[in-house]
N, C-alpha and C positions, 0 to 999 in steps of 0.2 A: 572538202568535208561534205558528207551527204546531208540532205535535208528531207524533212517529212512534214506533212500537214500538221498544224498545231493540234494538240489533244488536251482535253480538259484536265486529265490526270497529271499532265506535266506542269501545270501552272502552280501547283502547291505541293509542299512536302510536309509530312507529319514530322514531329520532333524526332520520333524513332528513326524514320527514314533518313533525316538529315544527319543524325549521329552515325547511322550505319554507313551512309555513302561517304561521309567525310572522315570520321575517325577510323572506322574499321577498314575503309578503303585504302588509306595510306599504309596500314599494316599489311594489307594484301599485296600492295605494290612491292613492298620490301620482301615479302615471302616469295613472290613470283620471281624476283631477281635471284633469290637464294636457291630456289628449287629448279630453276631453269625454264627455258622458253616453252618446252613441251608441256609441262604441267600447268604453267600459267595460262596457256592457250587451250587447255583441255576442255572438252564440252562437259558441263556439269551433269552429274548423275540425274538430278531432278528433271532434266529436260525430257526424260522418258516417262514423265508422269501421265502422259496421254494414254499409256497402256492400261487397260482395264485390270485393276488389282484383283477382281473376282473371276477373271478368265481361268478356265481349267488349266492346271499346270501338270508337269511331269514329275513323278516322285523319284526317289533315289534309285529304286528298283521296282520290278513289276509287282504291284500290290495284289493281295488276295481279296481285300475288302475295298469297296469304293465309297461306302457311306457308313454312318454309325447312328444307332439309336440307343440312347442311354436311359434305361428305366430306373429312375432314381427313387429309392424308398427312403424318403426323408425322415431322419430321426434315429435310424439304426435298428434294423430288424434283428431279432435274436437268432443266432446261428443254431443254437441247440433246440430251437422250436421250428426250424425251417428245413435246413439242408445238412445238419451235422448232428446226428443222433448220438446221445451219450447214455448208455445203460447204467453207468456207474452213478449217475445222479439218482436213479431209482433206489440204489442200495444205500446211498448216503442222504437221502431226502430228509430234511429237517435237522441234519447234524452238521457240525463244522467240517469243513474240508480238511484233509490230512495236513499236518504241519509241514510236510515235505513239499507241498505245493506253495511256492512263494508267490503271493498275490500282490505284495508291495503296498497294500492298503487294507484296512480292516474291512471284513466282509461279513455278510449274514450267513445263514445256514444254506446248505445245498438245496436246490429247488428243481425237482424233476420236471420234465416237460409235461404239460397237460394234454399233449397231442400224441397220436400214434404215428409211428414211422413204418414204411413198407418199401420193399424193393420194387423198382419199376424198370421196364424195358429189358432188352437183352443185356445191357450193361449192369443191371441190378443196382442202380443208384438208389440209395435210401432217401426218401423225401417225406416230409410231414403231410398229414392228412388235411392240412389247411390249404394245400395247393393240389387238389386232385386233378385239375385240368393241365396245369404245367407239368405234372408228373407223367402225363401221357407222352410228353416230349422228352423223356429222360435220355433217350438215345441221341438227341440233338444237343444236349447240354454238356458244357465243359465246366464242371464245378470246382472252384478253388476253396478248399476248406482251411487254408493256412494263411489267409490275409492278415496283415497287421499294419497299423498306422503309428502315429507318434504320440498323441495325447488323447485322453478320454473326454474331450470337450467338443461340442458341436462346431463352434466357429472355426477353430484351427483345422479340425478334421474335414470340414466342408471345403476350406481353402486348399488343403493338401490334395484332396481328391479332384477337385475341379480345376485348380490352378497350379498345383505342384509345389506350393509353398505354404506352410502353416501360419507364417507371421506377416509376410508382406503381400500386398495385392499384386498379382502377376497375371499375365494373359491366361485365359481359361483354355482348357483342352480343346473345346470347340473352335476357339479363335486360332490356336496353333494349327489345327487341321485345316481350317479354311485358308489360313495364310499359306500353308504348304501345298494344298491341292486345288484351291479355287472352288468354284461351284459349277454345276452343269446346267443351271437354270438362271439366266440373268434377270428374270422377272420376279424372283422370290429371294428373300435373304438366304444365304448359304448356311446359316446357323440360327436355329429357332429353338427357343426355350418355352415350354408350356408348363405353367404352374398355376393351378386353380386356387382361388381365394386370396390372391395377393402375393407379395414377395416373401421368400423364405428368410431365415436368418442370414445375415451378411448381404441380403438383397442382391442388387445388380453386380456386386463384386464376384458373384459366382459365375457370371458369364461375360464379364467385361473383357475388353481387349488390352487394357492397361497401356503399356508403351508400344504395342503394335498399332498400326494405323486403325482409326476408329471404324473403318468399313468392315473390319473383322469381328466386331462385337456382336454378341448374340442379340436377337430380337425377341423380347419378352411378350408372351401372349397369356392373358388370364382366361383359361379355358372354362372357368366357372360360367362365363357368359356363353350364350348359344347363338345370338344374333351376330352376323358378321360386322355390323356397325359397332357393336360393343367389344367383340373379339379384337378388332384392329381399329383403333381410333383414326378418324379422318380418312377412312378407306374410300369414302364416296364424297363427291362434291355436289351439293344440291343446287348450287347457283351457276356453275359454269359447265359448258359442254366439254367433251374430250378435246376437240380442236382448240377451244379457248384456253383450256388448261395448258395444252402443249405450247401455245404461243406465249402465255404468261411465264411458264417455266423456262422457255428458251431465253426470254428477256432477262430473267433473274440469273440464269446460269451464265449468260454472257457477261453480266456484271461481276458475278462470282469469279469467273475465269480471269477477268482483268485484274481483280483484286488478288487472285492467287499469283499471277505473274509478278506482281509488285512485292510479294512476300516470299520470294525465292522458292516457289512451289512447295509451300508448307504442307506437310503430310496430313495434319488435322483438318486444314481447310479443304484439301483434296477429298478427304473422307466425307466431309459434309456435302460436298458437291455430288459425290457418287451416291450418297444416301438420298438426296432429294430426287435424283434421277430414278433410283430404285423405287422410291415411294410412289412415283407416278406410274411406273410400269406394273407395280403390284396390284393396281386397282382391279384388273380383270382376273389375273392369275390367282391372287390370294382369295378372292371371293369364291372361286371354284374349289381351291384346295381345302378350304376350311368348311365347306358345305357338305356334311356327311349325308344329307338327304339325297344327294346324287348317287349314292351307293345303292345297289340292289338291296331289297328288304332282307334277303337271306344273309347277306354279308353283315348288315347291321345287327341281325339277330345272332349271328355267330359271335360277334364281339360282346353283345349283351348290353344291358342298360347302365345308366349312370355316367358321371363325369369322367371317371377313369377310362371306361370303355370308349367313350366318345373321343377323348384326346389321343388314345392309343391308335384308334382308327384314323384320326387326322394325321398322326405321325406317319402311318404307312402311306397315306396319300401324298404327304410332303416328300417322303423318300422316293416315291414313284415319279414325282415331278422333278427330281434332280437336286433336292436340298441335301447338302453334304452331311450335316450333323444336327440331329434332333434330340433334345433332352426333355424327357417327360417326368415331371416331378409328381410324386404322390403327396399332394397337399402343400399349402404355403406355410403352415406351422411346422410341427415335428410329429406327425401322426403316429410314427412307429416308435416314438420315444416313450415306451410304456413302463413307467416306474411302478405302476399299480395295475392290478386287474389285467395282467397280460393274456390270460386265457381268453377272455371275451374280446379284448382289444385286437390282438393279433389275428384272431379268427375273422373278425369283422373286416379288418383292413385287407387281409388276403382275399376275402370274398369280393371286395370291390374291384380287384384287378386280375384275379386268377383266370377267369374265363377270357378276358380280353388279351392277356399276355399269350395264352395258348392259341387264341385265334390269330394273333399277330404272327406267331411262328408258322402256323398252318398256312396263313395267307401268303406270307413271303415265300414259303416253299412252293405253293401252287403257282405263283407268278414267276418262279425261277429267280427270285431275288435273294433268297437266304444265303446262297453260296458267296455272294459278294456284299452282303450286309452284315456288319458286326453288331450284335445285340449284347448289351451289358446290363445286368440286373444286380442291384445291391444298394447299400447305404454307405454312410460315411464311416461307420464302425459297427460293432456288434453289441451284444449285451452279456452281462455276467451270468454264469451258471448258478449263481446264488441269489437270494432275495435282496431287495433294496433295503438297506439298513434304516433309512429315515422315512420309510413309508410302510404301507401294509405289507404283510408277508406273502404277496402274490404278484410282485413285479420284479423287474431286473434293472440294474444300473448300467451305465455305459461301460463298454469294454473294447479297447483298441488293441489289446494284446493278441487276439485271435478271433477271426470271424469269417463268414462265407460270402462269396459273390459267385455268379455264374455268367458265362458268355455262351453265345450260340452263333452259328454261321460264320461268314467272313474269314474262313481259313483256320478256325480253332478245331481242336481234336474233339469230335463228338462222342458222347457216351463215356466221358472220362472224368475221374475225380482226382484232383491234384492236391497233395499235401494232407496234413491233418493237424488237429489241435491235440492237446494232452487228453487223458482219459476223462476229464471233466468238462472239456470244451472251453478252458479259460485262456490258454496261450498257444500260439502257433508252435508246433513241435517238429513236424517233419516237413521238409521243403518249404520253409516260410517264404511268403511273397509279400514284399513291401508295396505300398501304393505306387512308388516310382517304378518298380518292376512291372506292375500291371500297365502303367502308362507306356513304358518302353515297348512292351509286347504289343499293345494296341497300335502304336505308331509303326512297329515292324509290319504288322498285318496290313497297314495302309500304305506300305511301300517306303517307309522312312527309317533311316538310321537315326535314332533319337539323339545321338551325340552331334549329328550334323544339321538337324533341323534347328537352326539358331537364328537369333536376331540381335544385332549389335545395338546396345543402348548404354549410355553413361560410361562408355569406355571399355565395356566387356561384352562377351557373347553370352546371351541367355538362352535357355532351353526349358521345355516343360519339365523335364526330369532333374533340373538343377544340376548337381554335379554327381549324381548317382543314378541308379537304375540299371537293371540287367534284363535282357530279353529272356523270358522263361521258355526255352525251346520245347520243353515237354508239353506245352499247351498248344503247339502248332500241329496242324494235321499233316 
């Protein structure tokens, strides 16, 4: 029998370890004899935990896109006031919609858009005048006018879009993509969420990793703050030098690794160890990435002033540094949830981000990044083409039956409009695209068969698109 030097950790057992080694161990002996010597002596899968879970991985097939930026218009922008003009609303303004249009709930009178639409680019895509700068990129946009979700409520629609399930908390789209592709920069999180003014509805559930290892969870940043110390808490240590921090972390990590070995290479513990290492490496890289003052003045002027402009510029810097998935929220509340005074509110909101979004598309194109960067713009649902019943007659209610989003770059068909809503803009009519179809298409552009990007949990294989979703091939370049 072999011998080894006495170790402190061998001198005591926790109650859980005792039960595990004694009770479960006897069962495993019996199982080993039943399954045969080969399986009993097989090396455990967890022994490969030393492999970096964030290392770049190979997709199922050659991807068109390498990274994603999701411009999330929180609250639900109105499709009939942005990218889906409906002249019939002018004709019926102030009148009930025709009885033939089944709305499945009582609605107010038809409400024409207070904005003007115009055709832009060679493609002639009609865009509202509240987005004059984005409109200049019409020939880069792939507009989907036939999106639809499941219910007209913020919480389930947010979960469906971000996590693929309206009811249960599942891994977010950013977590799935990070799990599938890894990241190109080991000194920054691969999945970053920027949301000014605090958490949105459903808070961290929008970007959590759920049953995926915790290392794939999104890192939240409150971009309302401008100082790096406020943007990222504990980014700098005022009491220890770099070498001292490294020595301290090495000691803690050695204890953590020893603890991990005693816990059968538990995935959550491994994720925490990786997170601590990442947090140390971030100190220099994150300080640079989030500091927009390092950009030339003409670039900052191109993006414009304000929080939205600053965080969209930060997003481009993060993508350039190898971050895989960046989600940029427009506000921590629901700023686009305009049940009243939509004319003033939507115009103001669009003004906050229009210049910066157009600058992002220009910037990515100039840097040769647009071709392999997938840009997604949109909210969790749209808004009704009629006035809100319980409010002033100048706002719109939630509408999940039909709404618009657009994509750009990353292998999508440029200068293209897909699908349509009915003549009033209420319901997806031609070539409807469900949220799961959008997710399946995005994963396809990233090189994945959405039915094969799975993770086994609780005895079944899970995926972002649940048990549905079809790649919309018409959206592909």
